[in-house]
Each structure stands twice: as C-alpha cells, then as structure tokens.
C-alpha positions in Angstrom: -77.4 56.2 -44.4 -78.2 59.6 -43.4 -78.7 58.7 -40.0 -75.3 56.8 -39.8 -73.6 60.0 -40.9 -75.6 62.2 -38.6 -74.6 60.0 -35.7 -71.0 60.2 -36.9 -70.9 64.3 -37.3 -72.5 64.2 -33.6 -69.6 62.0 -32.8 -67.2 64.5 -34.1 -68.5 67.4 -32.4 -68.3 65.8 -29.3 -64.4 65.0 -29.9 -64.7 61.3 -30.1 -62.0 59.5 -32.3 -63.4 57.3 -34.9 -62.4 54.2 -33.8 -63.9 54.8 -30.0 -66.9 56.1 -31.9 -67.3 53.1 -33.9 -67.3 50.8 -30.9 -69.4 53.0 -29.3 -72.0 53.0 -32.1 -71.6 49.3 -32.3 -72.6 49.0 -28.8 -75.7 51.3 -29.4 -76.9 49.3 -31.9 -77.0 46.5 -29.9 -79.8 48.0 -27.8 -83.3 46.9 -28.7 -84.7 50.5 -28.2 -82.3 52.2 -30.4 -82.5 49.6 -32.9 -86.5 50.0 -32.8 -85.9 53.7 -33.3 -83.6 53.1 -36.4 -86.2 51.2 -37.9 -89.1 53.5 -37.3 -86.9 56.4 -38.9 -86.0 54.1 -41.7 -89.5 53.4 -42.5 -90.3 57.0 -43.0 -89.5 58.9 -46.1 -85.8 60.7 -46.2 -87.7 64.0 -46.6 -89.6 63.7 -43.5 -86.8 62.7 -41.6 -84.7 65.6 -43.0 -87.6 68.1 -42.1 -88.3 66.6 -38.7 -84.2 66.8 -38.1 -84.1 70.4 -39.3 -87.4 71.7 -37.5 -87.8 70.0 -34.2 -85.9 69.0 -31.4 -85.0 65.4 -30.9 -87.8 63.2 -30.2 -87.9 61.3 -26.3 -86.3 58.5 -28.0 -83.6 60.0 -29.2 -83.0 62.2 -26.0 -82.8 58.8 -24.4 -80.7 57.3 -26.9 -78.3 60.2 -26.4 -78.4 59.8 -22.9 -77.4 56.4 -23.1 -74.8 57.1 -25.5 -73.6 60.1 -23.3 -73.9 57.6 -20.3 -72.0 54.9 -22.2 -69.3 57.6 -23.2 -68.9 58.4 -19.5 -68.3 55.0 -18.4 -66.0 54.3 -21.3 -64.5 57.3 -19.9 -64.2 56.2 -16.6 -63.1 52.9 -17.5 -60.2 54.7 -19.5 -59.3 56.4 -16.3 -59.3 53.4 -14.4 -57.4 51.6 -17.2 -54.7 54.7 -17.0 -54.5 54.3 -13.3 -54.2 50.7 -13.2 -51.6 50.9 -16.1 -49.7 53.8 -14.0 -50.0 51.5 -10.8 -48.6 48.4 -12.9 -45.9 50.8 -14.6 -45.0 51.6 -10.7 -44.9 48.1 -9.8 -43.0 46.9 -12.8 -40.5 49.8 -11.7 -40.4 48.4 -8.3 -39.8 44.9 -9.5 -37.3 45.9 -11.8 -35.3 47.7 -8.8 -35.7 44.6 -6.8 -34.6 42.5 -9.4 -31.5 44.7 -9.8 -31.1 44.7 -6.2 -31.3 40.9 -6.2 -28.9 40.7 -9.0 -26.7 42.8 -6.9 -27.0 40.7 -3.8 -26.6 37.5 -6.2 -23.4 38.9 -7.5 -22.1 40.0 -4.0 -23.1 36.5 -2.7 -21.1 34.9 -5.8 -18.0 36.8 -4.9 -18.2 36.3 -1.3 -18.7 32.4 -2.1 -15.8 32.6 -4.7 -13.4 34.6 -2.1 -14.3 32.0 0.5 -13.6 29.4 -1.9 -10.2 30.6 -2.7 -9.4 31.2 1.0 -10.3 27.8 2.0 -8.3 26.3 -1.0 -5.4 28.4 0.0 -5.8 27.3 3.7 -5.9 23.7 2.5 -3.0 23.9 0.6 -1.1 25.7 3.5 -2.3 22.8 5.5 -1.3 20.2 2.9 2.3 22.1 2.6 2.7 22.1 6.7 1.8 18.3 6.7 4.4 17.5 4.0 6.8 19.2 6.2 5.8 17.8 9.0 5.6 14.4 7.5 9.3 14.9 5.8 10.8 15.9 9.3 9.1 12.9 11.0 10.6 10.5 8.2 13.8 12.1 8.8 13.7 11.7 12.7 12.6 8.2 12.3 15.5 7.6 9.9 17.7 9.2 12.6 16.2 7.4 15.6 16.7 4.0 13.7 20.3 5.2 13.1 21.1 5.8 16.5 19.0 2.9 17.5 21.3 0.7 15.1 24.4 2.7 16.5 23.3 2.1 20.0 22.4 -1.4 19.3 26.1 -2.2 17.4 27.5 -0.5 20.9 25.0 -2.8 22.9 26.2 -5.9 20.8 29.9 -4.7 21.1 29.4 -4.2 25.0 27.9 -7.6 25.2 30.8 -9.0 22.9 33.2 -7.4 25.3 31.5 -8.3 28.5 31.3 -11.9 27.0 35.2 -11.5 26.4 35.3 -9.8 30.2 33.7 -13.2 31.3 35.8 -15.6 29.1 38.8 -14.2 30.3 38.0 -14.1 34.0 37.1 -17.8 33.7 40.3 -18.6 32.4 41.9 -16.6 34.9 39.8 -18.6 37.6 40.9 -21.9 35.9 44.9 -21.3 36.9 45.9 -23.2 39.7 45.6 -21.7 43.1 49.1 -21.2 43.5 49.8 -19.4 40.5 46.9 -17.1 41.5 48.2 -16.7 44.7 51.2 -15.2 42.9 49.2 -13.0 40.7 47.1 -11.4 43.8 49.7 -8.3 43.8 48.4 -7.7 40.4 44.7 -8.8 40.2 43.4 -7.7 43.6 39.9 -8.6 44.4 38.3 -12.1 43.4 35.4 -10.6 41.4 35.3 -9.9 37.7 35.1 -6.2 37.9 38.0 -6.1 40.2 39.9 -8.3 37.9 39.3 -6.3 34.9 40.1 -2.8 36.4 43.3 -4.2 37.9 44.3 -5.9 34.4 43.6 -2.5 32.3 46.2 -0.2 34.2 49.4 0.3 32.4 51.4 -0.6 35.1 49.9 -3.5 36.0 50.2 -4.8 32.5 53.9 -4.4 32.5 54.2 -6.1 35.9 52.1 -9.2 34.7 54.4 -9.3 31.6 57.3 -9.4 33.9 55.6 -12.1 36.1 55.2 -13.9 32.9 59.0 -14.0 31.7 60.0 -14.9 35.4 57.6 -17.9 35.1 58.4 -18.6 31.6 62.2 -18.7 32.5 62.5 -20.7 35.3 60.9 -23.2 32.8 57.1 -23.3 34.4 55.5 -23.5 30.9 52.4 -25.8 31.8 50.2 -22.6 31.7 51.8 -20.3 29.5 49.1 -20.6 26.8 46.5 -19.5 29.5 48.7 -16.5 30.7 49.7 -15.1 27.2 46.1 -15.3 26.6 45.3 -12.9 29.6 48.2 -10.9 28.5 47.1 -10.3 25.1 43.6 -9.6 26.1 44.6 -6.7 28.4 47.5 -5.7 26.2 44.9 -4.8 23.7 42.5 -3.3 26.4 45.2 -1.0 27.5 45.9 0.1 23.7 42.2 0.8 22.9 41.0 2.0 26.3 43.8 4.1 28.0 45.1 6.1 24.6 43.6 7.8 21.8 45.9 6.0 19.4 47.8 2.8 20.2 50.6 3.2 22.8 52.4 -0.2 22.5 53.3 -2.5 20.0 54.6 -6.1 20.0 58.4 -6.3 19.2 59.1 -7.8 15.5 61.3 -10.7 15.5 61.5 -13.7 13.4 62.9 -17.4 14.4 66.6 -18.1 13.1 67.7 -14.7 13.0 70.8 -14.0 15.4 70.5 -13.3 18.8 71.1 -9.8 19.6 71.3 -8.9 23.6 70.3 -5.4 23.0 67.1 -6.3 21.7 66.6 -9.8 23.3 66.6 -11.4 26.7 67.8 -15.2 26.6 66.5 -18.3 28.7 68.6 -19.3 31.6 69.2 -22.8 29.3 70.1 -20.7 26.0 73.5 -20.7 24.5 75.6 -17.3 24.5 75.1 -16.6 20.8 73.1 -18.1 17.8 70.3 -18.0 16.2 66.9 -17.7 17.8 65.1 -21.0 18.3 62.1 -20.1 20.0 60.2 -17.3 21.3 58.8 -17.6 24.8 57.2 -13.9 25.6 57.0 -11.5 22.9 58.4 -8.1 23.8 57.0 -4.6 24.1 57.7 -1.3 22.1 56.7 2.0 21.9 54.2 2.2 19.0 55.3 5.6 17.8 58.9 5.2 17.6 59.9 1.7 18.4 61.9 2.1 21.7 62.1 -1.1 23.4 59.9 -1.2 26.7 60.6 -5.1 27.3 63.0 -7.2 25.4 61.6 -10.6 24.1 62.3 -13.8 25.9 63.8 -15.9 23.5 65.6 -19.3 23.3 69.0 -19.4 21.7 70.1 -22.6 20.2 
C-alpha cells in the first residue's frame, strides 16, 4: 500500500493527472519485471522498505522501471501530440468539408433557381406559343368560313350564269325555230347568226323597242301563227334590258284589263276592231316608264 502511495506521489511530482497516472500505472503493472520487483518489495518488511527508501537511492530495477515509466510517459505524450495534430487536421478537414458543403448548397440553390427560372420561361413561351396557335387557328377558321362563303357566292353566281346561259341558249333555239322568212325580216334587229350576236343585239334598248314595233305590225296584220314565240323572245329581252342596262327597272308593262272601255290615248286597236267599245283581246302589251308611268308604247288591243 505504501508502495502505491509512493508511486502516486511521484506521479504528482511529475505533473501527471490522476486519470492518466492510473492508466500508466495499470500498464506498468502488466510488465513482468515490475511485477517481480513489487512482489520482492512486498516480501520484505515495511520497516526495511521505508529505511531503504529513505537511506539509499533506487535500485537498478527501480531505475529501470522508472525509465520505462518515463519512456511510456514520453510515448504517451507523443501519442497525445500526434492525436492533437490529427485532431487539428481533422478539424481543418471538417472546416473545409463544411465550406465545401456550404458551397455545394449554394450551387444547389443556384441550380434549383436557374431550373425554376427556365421552367417558368419555358412555360411562358409555351403559353405564348399556344396563344399564337389559337389566334392562327381562329384566323384560319374565319378565313375558311369566308372562303366557303365566297365559294358559295361564286357557286351561286356560277349557277345563275349557267341558268342564264341555258336561258340564252333556249331563247336562241326558239328564235332559230322561227320560219326563215320571219327571221329574214328580223335581220335588221338581230344581226349575225350566232348566239353572242343574238344576245348582244337583243339586249340593246333601241333594238328592244324596234322588236316591239315589229311584233305590233305582224300582229296587226293578222300574222299570229308565231305570236307566242315572238312574245317569249320579247319578254326575255325586256327583262334583260331592265336588269342589265339600268340600276333599277327602267320599263314596265302597261296595265289594263279586258272589258274596260277603249281609250285611244292609252291603247292602239287592230285594223279589224270597232271604233269604240270594250277591250276584248290583248295582242301586245304596251310599255311605260317604270318611274312615272308615261306611255312609251301603247298596248295593241282588239275592240269588240
């Protein structure tokens, strides 16, 4: 027990803390030589040990043990220094890692912000492109509807033209079916023997009135065999002149009714008619101006 106290006192003199001293002491007790020396000391009497410690310096074995203790202390000190250096190195590495982690976090945040910005920009571009596509689609649909309307209008005009051309052809065929002698008499009005010449001549205002005068002479003479055909041709050109030569109807047919009294100022009577009396037959309806009713040509009637 005294030996242990002596060792503890020595450790305190060397400035070694108790915890480290205990660990060091435990390591020394593991050494065979030191354990042998302790057993020898324990075998001697306490008085001899005390006297020997007070009177003499330490034995060789004690010196050897103390050297080992010192060497162990130096080794422990070096290990502590190494551990301190290693700890400092680890702390430096830890600081560097923290800095790298901070930089990585900043980079991550920067990349995330850039990705978010690009996503927003792409979304905005997508929305703008979608709006442009919708506008183009709407315009295309409107243009399609407009073209369809134009096509329908053009088709209607084409159908009307076809119908008119068909009517032109029909009226020309009707004219061609008249006797040669009758057509010979009409050469001064309908010049040329083809369809275009026939239509152009008949659509002229002066030729229309001349044709009416021709019909009146023929009907007044009693040449009524082809009256229906001549009236159809006249009515055709009457409508054509009214619709093509003037913005609004220029002529109108004279209104009358059978049975009404003959009026020389309004009507012309046939050569075989009575001087007065009621109207019994309408051979050729007269022409008046559509705007004021002024008579242009008097109706040819038969008075009974």
